[in-house]
MARPAGU-20323 format. One line per field, with one value per residue (C-alpha): residue number from 1; x, y, z; residue in three letters. Coordinates in Angstrom, 1 decimal, padded with zeros to 4 digits. Layout:
BEGIN
numar = [NUM,...]
c1 = [X,...]
c2 = [Y,...]
c3 = [Z,...]
lovex = [ALA,...]
END
This chain:
BEGIN
numar = [1,2,3,4,5,6,7,8,9,10,11,12,13,14,15,16,17,18,19,20,21,22,23,24,25,26,27,28,29,30,31,32,33,34,35,36,37,38,39,40,41,42,43,44,45,46,47,48,49,50,51,52,53,54,55,56,57,58,59,60,61,62,63,64,65,66,67,68,69,70,71,72,73,74,75,76,77,78,79,80,81,82,83,84,85,86,87,88,89,90,91,92,93,94,95,96,97,98,99,100,101,102,103,104,105,106,107,108,109,110,111,112,113,114,115,116,117,118,119,120,121,122,123,124,125,126]
c1 = [000.0,003.2,003.6,000.0,000.0,002.8,001.8,-000.7,000.8,003.6,-000.4,-001.3,001.1,001.2,-002.2,-001.4,001.2,-001.2,-003.7,-000.8,-000.1,-003.7,-003.0,-007.5,-009.3,-009.1,-006.3,-007.6,-005.4,-006.7,-007.7,-007.9,-012.2,-011.7,-009.5,-011.3,-013.3,-012.6,-012.5,-011.1,-012.7,-010.1,-012.2,-011.7,-010.7,-011.0,-009.4,-010.5,-008.5,-007.0,-005.8,-002.7,-000.5,-004.4,-003.6,-007.2,-009.5,-011.4,-014.0,-014.9,-016.7,-016.3,-014.5,-011.6,-011.7,-011.7,-008.1,-009.4,-007.6,-008.5,-008.7,-011.9,-015.0,-018.0,-021.0,-021.1,-017.9,-015.6,-012.2,-010.4,-007.1,-005.6,-004.8,-006.4,-007.4,-011.0,-013.3,-016.1,-019.4,-020.8,-020.3,-020.1,-019.5,-016.4,-017.1,-016.4,-013.4,-009.4,-008.1,-004.8,-002.8,-001.0,001.6,002.6,005.4,003.8,002.8,-001.0,-000.8,-001.0,-003.7,-004.1,-002.8,001.0,000.2,-001.4,-000.8,-003.3,-005.6,-006.3,-010.2,-009.9,-009.3,-009.7,-012.9,-012.7]
c2 = [-000.1,002.8,002.4,002.8,005.2,007.5,006.9,008.6,011.3,011.9,012.1,015.2,017.0,015.9,017.0,020.2,021.6,020.9,023.2,025.7,026.0,027.2,029.8,030.3,032.9,031.5,029.1,025.8,022.5,018.1,016.5,013.6,013.1,010.6,007.9,004.7,002.9,000.8,004.4,007.2,010.6,013.5,016.9,020.0,023.2,026.0,030.0,033.2,035.8,037.1,034.2,032.9,030.7,028.4,028.4,028.9,025.3,026.4,024.9,022.2,023.1,018.6,016.3,015.7,011.7,008.6,006.5,002.9,001.4,-002.6,-004.3,-005.1,-006.3,-004.6,-004.6,-001.3,-001.2,-004.1,-004.8,-002.6,-002.5,-001.6,002.5,003.3,006.9,007.3,010.1,011.5,010.0,012.2,012.9,009.3,006.9,007.4,006.7,003.1,002.4,003.6,006.9,005.6,004.6,006.0,002.9,003.4,005.7,008.4,008.5,008.0,011.5,010.9,009.4,005.2,006.7,008.0,010.5,013.8,015.2,015.1,018.4,020.4,019.9,015.9,012.7,012.5,012.3,008.5]
c3 = [000.1,000.2,-003.2,-004.2,-001.5,-002.9,-007.1,-005.8,-003.8,-007.7,-009.7,-007.3,-007.7,-011.0,-011.6,-009.8,-011.8,-014.7,-013.1,-012.1,-015.3,-016.8,-014.7,-014.2,-013.3,-009.9,-007.6,-008.1,-006.9,-006.2,-003.6,-002.8,-000.7,001.8,002.0,001.5,-000.5,-003.9,-005.7,-004.5,-005.7,-006.0,-006.1,-007.4,-005.2,-005.8,-003.7,-004.1,-006.7,-003.1,-002.0,-005.0,-002.1,-002.2,001.9,003.0,002.9,-000.2,-001.8,-003.5,-006.6,-008.8,-009.4,-011.3,-010.8,-009.9,-008.8,-008.6,-004.9,-005.5,-008.1,-009.1,-011.7,-012.3,-014.6,-015.7,-015.2,-016.0,-015.1,-013.3,-011.8,-008.9,-010.0,-012.7,-013.8,-014.2,-015.0,-013.6,-014.2,-011.4,-008.0,-006.4,-009.2,-012.8,-016.0,-018.1,-019.6,-017.3,-019.4,-017.6,-014.8,-011.7,-011.5,-015.5,-017.0,-017.0,-013.1,-015.2,-016.3,-020.3,-020.6,-022.1,-025.4,-023.3,-026.4,-025.0,-021.4,-019.0,-019.6,-016.7,-016.7,-016.5,-017.6,-022.1,-023.1,-025.1]
lovex = [UNK,UNK,UNK,UNK,UNK,UNK,UNK,UNK,UNK,UNK,UNK,UNK,UNK,UNK,UNK,UNK,UNK,UNK,UNK,UNK,UNK,UNK,UNK,UNK,UNK,UNK,UNK,UNK,UNK,UNK,UNK,UNK,UNK,UNK,UNK,UNK,UNK,UNK,UNK,UNK,UNK,UNK,UNK,UNK,UNK,UNK,UNK,UNK,UNK,UNK,UNK,UNK,UNK,UNK,UNK,UNK,UNK,UNK,UNK,UNK,UNK,UNK,UNK,UNK,UNK,UNK,UNK,UNK,UNK,UNK,UNK,UNK,UNK,UNK,UNK,UNK,UNK,UNK,UNK,UNK,UNK,UNK,UNK,UNK,UNK,UNK,UNK,UNK,UNK,UNK,UNK,UNK,UNK,UNK,UNK,UNK,UNK,UNK,UNK,UNK,UNK,UNK,UNK,UNK,UNK,UNK,UNK,UNK,UNK,UNK,UNK,UNK,UNK,UNK,UNK,UNK,UNK,UNK,UNK,UNK,UNK,UNK,UNK,UNK,UNK,UNK]
END
């Protein structure tokens, strides 16, 4: 589990780097909503423009993605491997098809194809 936590931390740091490089109207970052369950939700946290250091609590505005914490097979999603990055289908559930994996060479930040870096908006569409 230590490898999973380290890979997840590196993924979150990479997503935040991409978001900060986008120079959005309001500063934002991604944080882990909860540390338990089959799918860990990463929420987008937006901050006031007056808090460029992002030191306050911020407010969750949406789900950035889900990361699979365990290998599972479901009727709706099919086979999901540990570390799969899943686009959000809603606030509480992931969409079908993994968009990357936090254990691959580029830490899940380039999607399955490995060609394009993940956008600040989230995992790529299919």
